[in-house]
C-alpha positions as CSV (number, residue, x, y, z in Angstrom):
1,M,26.4,-10.3,2.5
2,S,28.1,-13.6,3.2
3,H,26.7,-17.0,2.1
4,E,25.8,-17.6,5.7
5,D,23.7,-14.5,5.8
6,F,21.8,-15.5,2.6
7,A,21.2,-19.0,4.1
8,R,20.0,-17.6,7.4
9,H,17.6,-15.2,5.7
10,Y,16.0,-17.9,3.5
11,R,15.8,-20.4,6.3
12,V,13.3,-18.0,7.8
13,D,11.9,-16.4,4.7
14,A,11.1,-19.9,3.3
15,S,8.5,-18.6,0.9
16,K,10.8,-15.9,-0.4
17,M,8.8,-12.8,0.2
18,L,12.0,-10.8,-0.2
19,D,12.3,-11.9,-3.8
20,L,8.8,-10.6,-4.5
21,A,9.7,-7.2,-2.9
22,M,12.8,-7.0,-5.1
23,H,10.6,-7.5,-8.2
24,M,8.1,-4.7,-7.4
25,P,9.6,-2.2,-9.8
26,D,9.4,-4.9,-12.5
27,H,5.8,-5.5,-11.6
28,V,5.1,-1.8,-11.9
29,E,6.7,-1.6,-15.3
30,E,5.0,-4.7,-16.6
31,A,1.6,-3.6,-15.4
32,W,1.9,-0.2,-17.0
33,R,2.9,-1.9,-20.3
34,M,-0.1,-4.3,-20.0
35,M,-2.5,-1.4,-19.6
36,K,-1.2,0.5,-22.7
37,P,-3.7,-1.1,-25.1
38,L,-6.6,-0.9,-22.6
39,K,-9.8,0.4,-24.1
40,V,-12.4,1.7,-21.6
41,A,-15.7,3.5,-21.9
42,T,-15.2,7.2,-21.0
43,A,-16.6,7.9,-17.5
44,R,-18.7,11.0,-17.0
45,R,-16.3,13.7,-15.9
46,K,-18.0,14.7,-12.7
47,A,-19.4,11.2,-11.7
48,C,-18.0,10.0,-8.4
49,V,-15.9,6.8,-8.8
50,I,-16.2,4.0,-6.2
51,L,-13.2,1.7,-5.6
52,C,-14.1,-1.6,-3.8
53,G,-11.5,-3.7,-2.1
54,M,-10.1,-5.2,1.1
55,G,-6.6,-5.6,2.6
56,G,-3.8,-6.0,0.2
57,S,-6.2,-5.5,-2.7
58,A,-7.4,-2.1,-1.3
59,I,-4.1,-0.5,-0.6
60,G,-3.6,0.4,-4.3
61,G,-6.8,2.5,-4.1
62,K,-5.6,4.3,-0.9
63,L,-2.2,5.1,-2.6
64,L,-4.0,6.3,-5.7
65,L,-6.1,8.8,-3.8
66,D,-2.9,10.3,-2.2
67,L,-1.1,10.4,-5.6
68,I,-3.7,12.2,-7.5
69,R,-4.9,14.5,-4.7
70,G,-5.7,17.8,-6.3
71,D,-5.5,16.7,-9.9
72,D,-9.2,16.7,-10.6
73,A,-12.5,17.6,-9.0
74,V,-13.9,14.0,-9.5
75,P,-14.5,12.5,-6.1
76,I,-13.2,9.0,-5.5
77,V,-14.7,6.9,-2.7
78,L,-13.1,3.8,-1.2
79,E,-15.5,1.0,-0.1
80,S,-14.3,-1.9,2.1
81,G,-17.6,-3.3,3.2
82,Y,-20.3,-5.5,1.7
83,A,-22.4,-2.9,-0.1
84,L,-22.0,0.2,-2.2
85,P,-22.9,3.6,-0.8
86,A,-26.6,4.5,-1.2
87,F,-25.9,7.1,-3.8
88,A,-24.4,4.6,-6.3
89,D,-26.5,4.3,-9.5
90,A,-26.3,3.9,-13.2
91,S,-24.1,7.0,-13.5
92,T,-21.5,5.9,-10.9
93,P,-18.4,4.1,-12.2
94,V,-17.3,1.2,-9.9
95,V,-14.0,-0.6,-9.8
96,C,-13.9,-3.9,-7.9
97,I,-10.4,-5.0,-6.9
98,S,-9.7,-8.5,-5.5
99,Y,-6.4,-10.1,-6.3
100,S,-7.6,-13.6,-5.6
101,G,-11.0,-12.9,-7.0
102,N,-12.6,-14.6,-3.9
103,T,-12.8,-11.7,-1.4
104,E,-16.4,-12.0,-0.2
105,E,-16.8,-8.3,0.6
106,T,-15.7,-7.3,-2.9
107,L,-17.8,-10.0,-4.5
108,S,-20.8,-8.6,-2.6
109,C,-20.0,-5.1,-3.8
110,F,-19.7,-6.3,-7.4
111,Q,-23.1,-8.0,-7.2
112,N,-24.5,-4.8,-5.8
113,A,-23.0,-2.8,-8.6
114,V,-24.4,-5.1,-11.3
115,M,-27.8,-5.0,-9.6
116,R,-27.7,-1.2,-9.6
117,K,-26.5,-1.1,-13.3
118,C,-23.3,0.8,-12.4
119,P,-20.7,0.9,-15.1
120,T,-18.2,-1.6,-13.6
121,V,-14.7,-2.7,-14.2
122,V,-12.9,-5.6,-12.3
123,I,-9.2,-6.0,-11.5
124,T,-8.3,-9.5,-10.5
125,S,-6.1,-12.5,-11.2
126,G,-9.2,-14.8,-11.5
127,G,-11.5,-16.6,-9.0
128,R,-15.2,-16.1,-8.6
129,L,-15.0,-12.4,-9.3
130,A,-13.6,-13.0,-12.8
131,E,-16.2,-15.7,-13.5
132,E,-19.1,-13.6,-12.4
133,A,-17.8,-10.5,-14.2
134,E,-17.4,-12.3,-17.5
135,A,-20.8,-13.9,-17.1
136,A,-22.3,-10.4,-16.6
137,G,-20.4,-8.9,-19.5
138,V,-18.3,-6.7,-17.2
139,Q,-14.8,-5.8,-18.3
140,V,-12.1,-7.7,-16.5
141,L,-8.5,-6.5,-16.2
142,R,-6.6,-9.7,-15.5
143,V,-3.3,-9.6,-13.7
144,P,-0.7,-12.3,-13.0
145,G,-1.7,-14.6,-10.0
146,G,0.2,-16.7,-7.6
147,M,1.4,-14.1,-5.1
148,P,0.2,-12.9,-1.7
149,P,-2.0,-9.9,-2.5
150,R,0.2,-7.5,-0.5
151,A,3.2,-8.6,-2.7
152,A,1.2,-7.9,-5.9
153,L,0.8,-4.2,-5.2
154,G,2.4,-3.2,-8.6
155,Y,-0.2,-5.3,-10.4
156,L,-3.1,-3.8,-8.4
157,F,-2.1,-0.2,-8.1
158,V,-0.8,0.5,-11.7
159,P,-3.9,-0.9,-13.6
160,L,-6.1,1.3,-11.3
161,L,-3.9,4.3,-12.0
162,A,-4.0,3.6,-15.8
163,L,-7.8,3.2,-15.6
164,V,-8.6,6.5,-13.9
165,S,-6.0,8.2,-16.2
166,K,-7.9,6.9,-19.3
167,W,-11.1,8.2,-17.7
168,G,-9.5,11.7,-17.5
169,V,-9.4,11.8,-13.7
170,C,-5.6,12.3,-13.7
171,E,-2.6,12.1,-16.1
172,V,0.5,10.0,-15.6
173,T,3.1,10.2,-18.3
174,D,5.5,7.4,-19.5
175,E,8.3,9.6,-18.3
176,E,7.0,9.7,-14.8
177,M,6.5,6.0,-14.7
178,D,10.0,5.3,-16.2
179,S,11.5,7.6,-13.6
180,A,9.7,5.8,-10.7
181,V,10.8,2.4,-12.0
182,R,14.4,3.5,-12.4
183,R,14.6,4.9,-8.9
184,G,12.8,1.9,-7.5
185,R,15.4,-0.5,-9.1
186,K,18.2,1.6,-7.5
187,L,16.6,1.3,-4.1
188,V,16.1,-2.5,-4.5
189,E,19.7,-2.8,-5.3
190,K,20.7,-1.0,-2.1
191,Y,18.2,-2.9,0.0
192,S,18.8,-6.4,-1.4
193,L,21.0,-9.0,0.4
194,E,23.6,-8.5,-2.2
195,G,24.1,-4.8,-1.2
196,D,26.3,-3.5,1.6
197,P,24.4,-4.3,4.9
198,V,25.9,-1.2,6.5
199,E,24.4,0.9,3.7
200,S,21.0,-0.8,3.7
201,R,18.6,1.5,5.4
202,A,16.0,-1.2,5.4
203,L,18.2,-3.8,7.2
204,Q,19.6,-1.3,9.7
205,L,16.1,0.0,10.5
206,A,14.8,-3.5,11.0
207,K,17.5,-4.2,13.5
208,R,16.6,-1.0,15.4
209,L,13.0,-2.0,15.4
210,Y,13.5,-5.4,17.1
211,G,11.4,-5.6,20.2
212,K,9.7,-2.2,19.6
213,T,6.2,-1.2,18.5
214,P,6.5,1.0,15.4
215,L,4.4,4.2,15.4
216,V,4.4,5.4,11.8
217,Y,3.6,9.0,11.4
218,S,3.2,11.0,8.1
219,G,1.5,14.1,6.8
220,D,-2.0,14.0,5.2
221,G,-0.7,14.3,1.7
222,L,1.3,11.9,-0.6
223,L,2.5,9.6,2.2
224,H,-0.7,9.3,4.2
225,S,-1.6,5.8,2.9
226,A,2.1,4.8,2.6
227,A,2.3,5.1,6.4
228,Y,-0.7,2.8,6.6
229,R,1.0,0.4,4.2
230,W,4.0,0.3,6.5
231,K,1.7,-0.5,9.5
232,C,0.0,-3.4,7.5
233,Q,3.3,-4.8,6.3
234,F,4.7,-4.8,9.9
235,N,1.5,-6.6,10.9
236,E,1.4,-9.2,8.2
237,N,5.1,-9.8,7.3
238,A,6.8,-9.3,10.7
239,K,3.8,-10.4,12.8
240,S,4.4,-7.2,14.8
241,M,2.0,-4.7,16.4
242,A,2.3,-1.4,14.6
243,F,0.2,1.7,14.3
244,A,-0.1,4.6,11.8
245,N,-1.4,8.2,12.1
246,S,-1.1,11.5,10.3
247,F,-0.7,15.2,10.8
248,P,-2.3,17.5,11.4
249,E,-5.0,15.4,13.0
250,L,-2.7,13.5,15.4
251,G,-1.5,16.8,16.7
252,H,-5.0,17.4,18.1
253,N,-5.3,14.1,20.0
254,E,-2.7,11.3,19.8
255,I,0.2,13.6,20.7
256,M,-1.2,13.7,24.3
257,G,-0.9,9.9,24.5
258,W,2.9,10.3,24.7
259,E,2.3,11.4,28.3
260,C,1.7,7.8,29.1
261,P,4.0,6.1,31.7
262,E,7.7,6.0,30.7
263,R,7.8,2.2,30.8
264,L,5.2,2.1,28.0
265,R,6.8,4.9,25.9
266,G,10.1,3.0,25.9
267,D,8.5,0.3,23.7
268,F,7.5,2.7,21.0
269,F,9.7,3.4,18.0
270,L,8.7,6.6,16.1
271,V,9.0,6.5,12.3
272,M,8.3,9.9,10.8
273,L,7.7,9.8,7.0
274,R,8.1,13.2,5.3
275,D,7.6,14.4,1.8
276,V,9.0,17.5,0.3
277,D,5.5,18.6,-0.9
278,D,3.8,18.2,2.5
279,H,1.8,21.4,3.3
280,P,4.2,23.9,4.9
281,R,2.2,24.1,8.1
282,V,2.1,20.3,8.3
283,Q,5.9,20.3,7.9
284,R,6.2,22.7,10.8
285,G,3.9,20.6,13.0
286,M,5.8,17.4,12.2
287,E,9.2,19.1,12.9
288,A,7.9,20.4,16.3
289,A,6.4,17.0,17.2
290,Y,9.6,15.1,16.3
291,R,11.7,17.4,18.5
292,M,9.2,16.8,21.3
293,L,8.8,13.0,20.9
294,E,12.3,11.9,20.0
295,P,13.6,12.0,23.6
296,L,10.4,10.2,24.8
297,A,10.4,7.3,22.4
298,G,12.4,4.1,22.6
299,G,13.9,4.9,19.2
300,S,13.1,7.2,16.3
301,I,14.0,8.0,12.7
302,L,13.1,10.6,10.1
303,V,12.5,9.2,6.6
304,E,12.4,11.5,3.6
305,S,10.8,10.3,0.3
306,E,13.3,10.1,-2.6
307,G,12.6,11.7,-5.9
308,D,12.2,15.0,-7.8
309,R,10.2,17.8,-6.3
310,G,6.7,18.7,-7.6
311,R,4.0,16.8,-9.4
312,Q,6.4,15.0,-11.8
313,G,8.3,13.3,-9.0
314,R,5.3,12.2,-6.9
315,L,5.1,8.6,-8.2
316,A,8.8,8.0,-7.7
317,R,8.7,9.5,-4.2
318,L,5.7,7.4,-3.2
319,L,7.3,4.2,-4.5
320,S,10.5,5.0,-2.6
321,I,8.7,5.0,0.7
322,V,6.6,1.9,-0.1
323,L,9.7,0.0,-1.0
324,L,11.6,0.9,2.2
325,G,8.6,-0.1,4.3
326,D,8.3,-3.4,2.5
327,F,11.9,-4.4,2.8
328,T,12.1,-3.3,6.4
329,S,9.1,-5.4,7.4
330,I,10.6,-8.5,5.7
331,Y,14.0,-8.0,7.4
332,L,12.2,-7.5,10.7
333,A,10.3,-10.7,10.2
334,V,13.6,-12.6,9.8
335,E,15.0,-10.9,12.9
336,Y,11.9,-12.3,14.8
337,G,12.4,-15.7,13.2
338,K,9.0,-15.4,11.4
339,D,8.3,-16.5,7.8
340,P,6.8,-13.3,6.3
341,T,4.4,-15.0,4.0
342,P,2.0,-17.1,6.1
343,I,-1.0,-15.2,7.6
344,E,-2.7,-18.0,9.7
345,N,-4.9,-15.7,11.9
346,I,-6.3,-13.9,8.8
347,D,-7.1,-17.3,7.2
348,R,-8.6,-18.6,10.4
349,I,-11.0,-15.7,10.6
350,K,-12.1,-16.1,7.0
351,N,-12.5,-19.9,7.5
352,E,-14.7,-19.4,10.6
353,I,-16.9,-17.0,8.8
354,T,-17.3,-19.4,5.9
355,M,-18.0,-22.3,8.4
356,E,-20.8,-20.3,10.0
357,D,-22.4,-19.9,6.5
358,A,-22.2,-23.6,5.8
């Protein structure tokens, strides 16, 4: 890109969210290295594991569930409220994830876990959660701070993956991690402002999405939560409405919504995320739906995850889709003239809740 293109981008992206996206593979690699010497108590093999988190701090848990689906019979439950499920007791491992360390819902779950004597681990950059955990003698996995939580995904997802791996819930090898990081860096090179804009799928997709409402569809396997990540990144970075759903469920309900008036359908842009290991019948359903919906939507694109087939390539394929969504949302934000970083409405809601408690 030209100097003018760089200048235009950073006039809008004043807080440099793009730079953080470009460093995600580095964050992933560093977080994996940080967790190497990690010592944890062995969790009971069949004990349910509860992951507590909200927003950008919770997405790592969602991605983890999709990544390790089928690896082990240990159930993992995500909790995004103020209290643990009723079954949680002294045999139930709990992981509380809050990047800032000040997420009130996660703090409440942490306090609930301590009260119930659950074996607990905390992942955070600091804040009240770190203080309370250290005071209670709870293990704290500290990660680098200073970023918006959604941009710290590598530091939140990888420690969680390392933790459950050490518990024996799943196994991720150094080779799998290295492969994912290498592919991620190649994609970053293609999507960066220094790459060929014509060859940048992220930039070209952002231009096509201008003025449209993205509907991000996936299967119910590896990319299920990646589709949700796309939706949230469009919401927070581009300040755009966006929605996500998955097959086969949406084929039993949402598919009928496409019979809405044509003037509404024209504002929808269909993004279909596909993975080579989606269930064969899910693949058939997605193909049939795409043929049906492509002529109805205001735009559409099929996106295939990139990486080796099978279990060994899952992490790389997952990261490839996450990166494309992140870059696309940032470039769309610039197209709209919106700084991707500020999230005033989210902060306003948090502040109003806090004011009511004062």
